[in-house]
N, C-alpha and C positions, 0 to 999 in steps of 0.2 A: 579771242579770250575765251577760256573755259568758264561758262556761266556757273557750273556746279561749284568749282573751286572759289570763284570770285564771291559766292554767296555764303561761304562758310564763315562761321564766327571766328574760327581760328586764323582766318585770312584778313580780318578787318583791321582797320587802324585804331589804336587805342588813343582816344582823345585826351587821356589824362597824362600821357607820356610823350606828347608831341615835341616838347622842348628838351627831352632828356640829354641831348648833346650839348646844351648850354647850362646844365645844372653843376653845381659843385659836387664833389665826390660824395659827401654826406647826403645831399639831396637826392642824388641818383640812387644811392643804396636804400634810402627811405622809400623811393617810389617802387623799387622792386619788392620791398618788404610789404608795402601796402597792397600791391597786386597779389602777392603770394597768400595775403590774409584772406583772399576770397576763395581759396581752394577748398578748405574744409566744408564750407556750406554747399559747394557744388557737389562734392562727394556725398554729403548727408542726403541730399535730395535723391540720390540714386540707391539708397539702402534698401529698399523693397526689392529691387532688381539684383543687387548684390547678394542678398539673402537667398533669393531664388536660385541664383547661380551656385552659391555654396552648397545648397541642399542637393542640387543636381551633381556637383562634384563629389560630395560625400557619398551619395548612393552609388555612383559608379566606382569610386576608388574602394569602397567597402567590399565591393563584389569582384575585385581583380582587375579593374580598369585603370587606365592612366590618364594624365592630363598633359596637354601640349600647348605651349604658347608659340604662335607664329606672328611675326611683325617684321617691319622694315624701319631702318634708321633708328632713331631714339626709342620708338616703340618696340622694335626688335630687341634692342639692347636691354631695355627694362624687363622684358620677359625672360630672356637668358639670365639676367642677374637674379631674379626671383627664383627661377627653377634651380640655379646652382647653389642657392643658400639653404634649400630645403633638406638635403641629406645630412649636413653637419648639425643643423638646428633640430631636426626631428628624427634622425636615425633612419631615414628612408633609403631605399635602393635608388640609385641615380636614374633608373628608367621610369620611376613613378611619375615624376614631374620633369618635363623636358621643355627646353626652349630653343627656338630656331629663328634665325634672322635671315632675311633676304640677302643674297650674296655670300652666304656662308660665314664661317667663323672670322675670316679676315675683316668682315664688315663690322666686327665689334670694336676694332681698333682704328680702322681707316674707313672713312665714308665712302661707300660704293654706290654711286648714283645710278639710277635707271633700273636696278633690280626689283624695285617695288612695283614696277609696271609689268613685270614678267608673270603672266597668269599661268603659263605653262609650267614654269618652275614651282609655283605654288601647289599645283596639282601633283607634280612629280614628288614633292616633299612629302605630302600626305601618303603617297603610295609607298615611298621608301620607308616611312615610319611604321607601315603596317597597321594603320588605323582601322579599328573594328568598331561594332556597335557597343562595345564595352567602354570605350574611350570618350573623352571630351576634348575638343579643340577650341582654344581661346584666341581669337584673332584680335590683334591690337593695331589700331590705325587711328592717329589723331584726327585726320581728315575724313576717315571712313571711306576713303576711295582707292586705297592700295590695291591694285589688281592682284598682286601676289597673295595677299590676305584673303580678299574676297573669294578668288578661285580656290584657294585652299579650304576655306570653310565650306564652300559648296560641294567640293569633292569629299570632304569629311562627312557631310550630311548624306550624300549618296551612299556612303558606306555604312550608314546607320549611326554614326557618332552624334553626340550632342554638341551643339555649336553655341559658343558664347562670344559676344563682341565687347570690346572696350574701346570706345571712341570718345571724341570731345566736341562732337556736333550732333544736333538733333536731326532726325530724318536723314540719316546718311545712307549712302549706297550700300554700305556693309550691313546695315540693319536687317535687310530683307534675307540675308544669308544666315541669320542667327535665331536660335531658339530663345535666347535672352540677350538683349542689347543694353549694356551699361554705358551711359553717356553723360558723365559730369561736364557741364558746360562752364568754363571758367572765364569766358570772355576773351576779347582781343588780348594778344600777348603784349608785353612791354615793348618788345621789338617786333614789328609786324610779321607774323608767320613763324616765329622762332618757337615752335612747339616743344622744345626741349625745356622750356620755362614752366609756366603754370600747367600746361596740358600734361607735360612729363611728370610733374609733381602729383597731379591728380591721378594719373595712370598708376604711378608707384604706389600711392595709398590704396587704390582698388586692388592692385595685385597682392599687396600685403594682406588685405582682408580676405581675398579669395583663398589663398594658401593657408594663412594662419588659422582662420575659422574652420576650414576643412580638416586640417591636421588636429585641431582641438576636438572636433566631433569624431575623429578616428581614434581618440584615446592617447594621443601623442603628448599630453600633458597631465599633470596631477595638480589640481587647483591651477595656478598660474606658473607652475614650474615645468621647465622643459626637460622632463625625466627621460626622453628618448635621445637626447643629444649624444653625439659621438665624441668621447674624450680623446681627441687626436692630438692635442698639444698641452703644454704646461697650463695655460689659461683655462682650457676646457676641463682638464683633469681637476684642477682647484675648484672650478664651478661645480662639477659633479659632487665633489665631497660636500660642498656647502649646500647643495640641493638635497642631498641625503640627510644632512644634520637638520635642515629646515622641515623636511617631510616627517622625520621620525623623532627628532629631539635627542638623537645620539651625539655623543662627543666625537671629535674628529678622528680619533684613533679607531673607534668602532666603525665609523663611517668609511674610513680608508680600507680597513680590513675587510668589510663587507663587499666593497667595490672590487677589490682583488678577487674575492671568492666568487663574485658574480661575472668574472672576466671582463671587467670594466664597463658592465651594463648597469647604468645608474638605476633604471627602473626596477631591474631584478634585485638589486642590492636593497632598495627600499622595501620591496616585498618580503625579502628574507628577514630583515630587521623587524618589521611590523608583525609579521605572522609567525615568526620562528621556524619557518620551513627552511629546508636546505635548498641549494640552487636548483636541483632537478625538480623537486616538487613545486617550488615557487614558480619555476618556468612553465610547468604543466597548467598551473592555475591561471597564469597570465594568458596562455593559449586559449584555455576554456573561456576566459572572459574577453576574448577577441582583442588582447592587448591593452584593455583598459585597466590601469592599475587600481582605480578607485573601486570598480566593479569587483575585481579580484580579491581586494582586501575585505570588502563587504561580504563577499561569498565565503570567505575563510573565518572572518571575525564577527560577522553579524552586527558590525558597528559602522557609523558613517565616516 
C-alpha cells in the first residue's frame, strides 16, 4: 500500500455518508448537498494564497507572459475548461491562457488512465509549449501526487517560469515544486476518493478566481461589465448592446450603431459614446491606457 496516498484527506472514508447506498433518493441528494456546502469555507481559507497567485499572474500577463494549466483526469479537464472560456469572455487571444491534460485532448472525453504517472510527458509538454521566464504554469492535482504535473512544474521552474499549484491536500508532494500552493481541503468525498465531487468543485472555484481576477486587473472589465467579450453569436451580440447601454445610458439604436462603427468591439463603442471620439482616436486612447476603459475615459474627460 502506498502510505502517501493512504494518508491523503481525499482518500479517507467519509463517516457521514457510510450508509448512502441505503438512503432514499432525497436523503442521498441531501447528503451530497450538505457535503458540497463545505466547499466555500475551504476555498475562503486559501484566499491569501489565491490573491498572491493572482498578483503573480497579473504581473506576468501584463508584460507579455502567458499562463498554462496542466493536470490529469478531472483536474486536467477543469483547467482546459477554464482556459477555453477566457477568449469569448474577455476577448483574449487563445494563446494567453492555455489548458493541457495528461493523455492529450482525447482524455477530455474518455478517461485515459496511467498518463498522470508519466513524468517524462510532463517535461515534454512544457518544452513543446515553449515556456519561458515570462510565463506561469499552474499545476492541478487533487492528490498533489500526479507525476505528470509535478515534473511539468519542476521543468517550468528550471526555465524560469513562475509555478502555482492547486491541490486538495496539505503538505502534498506537489507543494515543493510551487512558488505558491493553493490547497482548499474539503474533507473526505461522499464516495471515497471520487475527487470529481467536492475537490473538483473547490478546484473550479479557485480557477474561476485566478483567471477572473487577473482579467479584471488587466482592464478586461468596466465596473463589473465584460466589455471585452467577443460578440460571436446572437446572445453575445445582444449582451454587447445591453452592456453599452448600461455603461453609457444610450438607447438601443445608438448602442447598436456605435457597436457597428466600432467593428463589434464593445469596449471601443463605449469609449466612442462617452468621449465623443471617433473609432480611430478612441482606440488610440485605449491603447495609451493599456486597455483600461475606465482609465481611458478618465484621461479624456477628467471624470470618474
